[in-house]
C-alpha positions in Angstrom: -0.1 0.0 0.0 1.0 3.5 -0.6 1.3 6.3 2.0 -0.4 9.5 1.1 0.8 12.4 3.5 -2.1 14.9 3.6 -1.7 18.6 3.1 -5.0 20.5 3.8 -4.9 24.0 2.7 -7.0 26.9 4.3 -6.1 30.6 4.1 -2.9 29.7 2.4 -1.6 27.6 5.4 -1.2 23.8 5.9 -3.8 22.9 8.6 -5.7 19.9 9.9 -9.2 19.9 11.1 -10.8 17.7 13.8 -13.7 15.6 12.6 -14.2 17.9 9.6 -15.1 20.9 11.9 -13.8 24.2 10.5 -13.9 25.6 14.0 -11.4 23.1 15.2 -8.4 23.9 13.1 -4.7 23.5 13.8 -2.2 25.3 11.8 0.9 23.2 11.2 2.9 25.1 8.5 2.5 28.7 7.3 3.4 27.5 3.8 2.0 24.3 2.2 5.0 23.9 0.1 7.2 23.8 3.0 5.0 20.9 4.4 5.0 19.2 1.0 8.8 19.4 0.7 9.3 18.0 4.2 7.3 14.8 3.3 8.9 14.6 -0.3 12.4 14.7 1.2 11.4 12.1 3.7 10.6 9.7 0.8 6.8 10.3 0.2 5.9 8.9 -3.3 2.5 10.5 -3.5 0.9 13.6 -1.8 -2.9 14.0 -0.9 -3.9 17.7 -1.1 -7.3 19.2 -0.1 -8.3 22.8 -0.8 -10.4 23.4 2.3 -11.5 26.9 1.1 -12.6 25.3 -2.0 -14.5 22.5 -0.4 -16.3 25.2 1.8 -17.0 27.7 -1.0 -17.5 25.5 -3.9 -14.7 26.9 -6.1 -11.0 26.0 -5.7 -8.9 28.9 -4.4 -5.7 27.2 -3.8 -4.6 26.2 -7.5 -1.4 28.2 -7.2 -0.2 26.3 -4.1 -1.1 23.2 -6.0 1.2 24.3 -8.9 4.1 25.0 -6.6 3.7 21.7 -4.8 3.5 19.7 -8.1 6.8 21.3 -9.2 8.5 19.1 -6.5 8.0 16.3 -9.0 6.0 13.8 -6.9 2.5 13.0 -8.1 -0.4 14.7 -6.3 -4.1 13.9 -5.9 -6.1 17.0 -5.4 -9.5 17.7 -4.3 -11.7 20.6 -2.9 -14.2 22.6 -4.7 -13.9 20.8 -8.0 -17.6 21.3 -9.0 -17.2 22.2 -12.7 -15.3 20.8 -15.7 -13.3 24.0 -15.8 -12.2 23.6 -12.2 -11.2 20.0 -12.8 -9.2 21.1 -16.0 -7.5 23.9 -13.9 -6.4 21.4 -11.2 -5.0 19.1 -14.0 -3.3 21.9 -15.8 -1.5 22.8 -12.5 -0.1 19.4 -12.4 -2.4 17.2 -10.4 -2.0 13.7 -11.3 -5.6 12.8 -10.0 -8.6 15.0 -9.4 -10.9 14.1 -6.4 -14.6 14.8 -6.8 -16.8 15.0 -3.7 -20.1 16.9 -3.6 -20.2 17.2 -7.4 -20.0 13.5 -8.0 -23.4 13.1 -6.1 -25.1 16.2 -7.2 -24.0 16.9 -11.0 -24.3 13.6 -13.0 -23.4 15.4 -16.2 -20.1 16.7 -14.6 -19.1 13.3 -13.3 -19.8 11.7 -16.8 -17.9 14.6 -18.5 -14.8 14.3 -16.1 -14.7 10.5 -16.4 -14.9 10.8 -20.3 -12.1 13.4 -20.4 -9.8 12.2 -17.5 -10.7 8.6 -17.0 -9.1 6.8 -14.0 -7.4 10.1 -12.9 -10.9 11.0 -11.6 -11.3 9.9 -7.9 -14.5 10.1 -5.9 -14.3 10.9 -2.3 -16.9 9.2 -0.1 -16.9 11.0 3.2 -18.9 9.2 5.9 -20.4 10.1 9.3 -22.4 7.6 11.1 -22.5 5.4 8.0 -24.1 8.1 5.8 -22.3 10.3 3.3 -21.6 13.9 4.1 -21.1 16.6 1.6 -20.3 20.4 1.0 -16.9 20.1 2.8 -18.4 17.7 5.3 -20.8 20.3 6.6 -24.0 18.7 5.2 -25.3 15.3 6.2 -27.1 13.2 3.8 -29.2 10.0 4.2 -27.2 8.2 1.6 -25.6 5.0 2.8 -22.0 4.6 1.9 -22.2 1.1 0.4 -25.2 2.1 -1.8 -23.4 5.3 -3.0 -20.3 3.4 -4.0 -22.4 0.9 -6.0 -24.1 3.6 -7.7 -21.0 5.5 -8.6 -19.4 2.3 -10.1 -22.3 1.8 -12.3 -21.6 5.3 -13.7 -17.9 4.3 -14.3 -16.1 5.3 -11.2 -13.0 3.1 -10.5 -11.1 5.0 -7.8 -12.3 6.1 -4.4 -11.1 7.9 -1.3 -13.1 6.7 1.7 -12.9 9.0 4.8 -14.3 8.4 8.3 -15.2 11.8 9.4 -15.7 10.7 13.1 -12.2 9.4 13.3 -10.5 12.3 11.3 -8.0 14.1 13.4 -8.7 12.0 16.6 -5.7 9.6 16.3 -7.9 6.9 17.5 -7.2 4.3 14.8 -9.3 3.0 12.0 -12.5 0.9 12.3 -11.0 -2.2 10.7 -14.3 -3.9 10.3 -15.7 -0.9 8.5 -12.7 -0.9 6.1 -13.4 -4.6 5.4 -16.9 -3.8 4.5 -16.0 -1.0 2.2 -13.5 -3.3 0.6 -16.3 -5.8 -0.3 -18.3 -2.9 -1.9 -15.5 -1.5 -4.1 -14.7 -3.2 -7.3 -12.0 -0.8 -8.3 -9.6 0.6 -5.8 -9.7 2.9 -2.8 -7.6 4.8 -0.3 -8.6 5.1 3.3 -8.4 8.1 5.4 -9.4 8.7 9.1 -7.9 8.3 12.6 -4.5 7.0 11.9 -2.4 7.6 15.1 0.2 4.8 15.3 2.3 2.6 13.2 0.2 -0.3 14.5 -2.9 1.3 12.8 -1.1 1.1 9.5 0.1 -2.5 10.1 -3.5 -3.5 10.8 -4.8 -2.1 7.5 -1.9 -3.7 5.7 -2.7 -7.0 7.5 -6.2 -7.1 5.9 -4.5 -7.9 2.6 -7.4 -6.3 0.6 -6.0 -5.9 -2.9 -8.4 -3.1 -3.7 -7.1 -1.0 -0.7 -4.1 0.6 -2.3 -3.2 3.4 0.1 -3.7 5.2 3.3 -3.9 9.0 3.9 -2.1 10.2 7.0 -2.1 13.8 8.2 -2.0 14.7 12.0 0.1 11.8 13.0 2.9 12.9 10.8 2.6 16.6 11.6 2.9 15.6 15.3 5.7 13.2 14.7 4.0 10.1 16.0 6.2 8.5 13.3 7.9 9.3 10.3 7.4 8.8 6.4 9.9 6.0 6.2 8.4 4.1 9.2 4.9 4.6 7.8 5.9 3.3 4.3 7.6 0.2 6.0 4.5 -0.5 8.1 2.4 -0.4 5.0 4.8 -2.7 3.1 6.2 -0.2 0.7 9.8 -0.9 -0.5 11.9 1.7 1.1 14.5 1.7 -1.9 11.8 2.7 -4.5 12.0 6.2 -6.0 9.1 8.3 -6.4 7.6 7.8 -9.8 8.1 10.5 -12.5 5.2 12.8 -13.0 3.8 12.0 -16.4 2.9 14.4 -19.2 -0.7 14.9 -19.9 -2.1 12.1 -22.2 0.5 9.6 -21.0 -0.9 6.3 -19.7 -1.3 6.2 -15.9 0.2 3.4 -14.1 -0.7 2.3 -10.6 2.1 2.4 -8.1 3.4 -1.1 -6.9 1.9 -1.9 -3.6 4.9 -3.9 -2.3 
């Protein structure tokens, strides 16, 4: 599995929220590029970037930060406010290897279809869950849509990549719900990356021990920022080979290749 260090950007800073609550924010770096460089120099092969301003307002506002981070040469998946085809295109033009749709994937069927037609498997859908139900609009609005049913519906529309986030566990360092992850793995026919609650290396080892071939990565934020463990340790816990070099960022139109899971 692949480690995805998380960089959440709000008001131009690298921050973390607790349980998706904008009122519970901790600033970890005044410059998101500095945070990204720290993870890359420590050996990260991918980065996970969320434009929190965009998620809140519906329009991405941190594209320039994305551009600066992509210049480091490590592939990035980027989400937050991508609710139009133009916004998706802007993120790709700034260098994002993958673009993450959240609210728009559930509310704008035409956009989802168009994004998939134009960008294919570079489109990832984020399924953000609280109490078994999907949340939207930057986690602020709760729906009655059950996570498994949403995943099934999106797969029928052609989605093959997902990010699954447990909102209750986000920022709590309390560990993942392994049984929940197993249930989601049963629903996903493509691949997914897990996010939520990682606080120790044992949490990462527990996810790796599931040996779910469709669980291809884990997003980690607060635990890295607070130095509960380092990038190299996390990669080892997930089974990444420590000697691997970060993949070269491909030019637009080049075929995508899934990183080896080790």
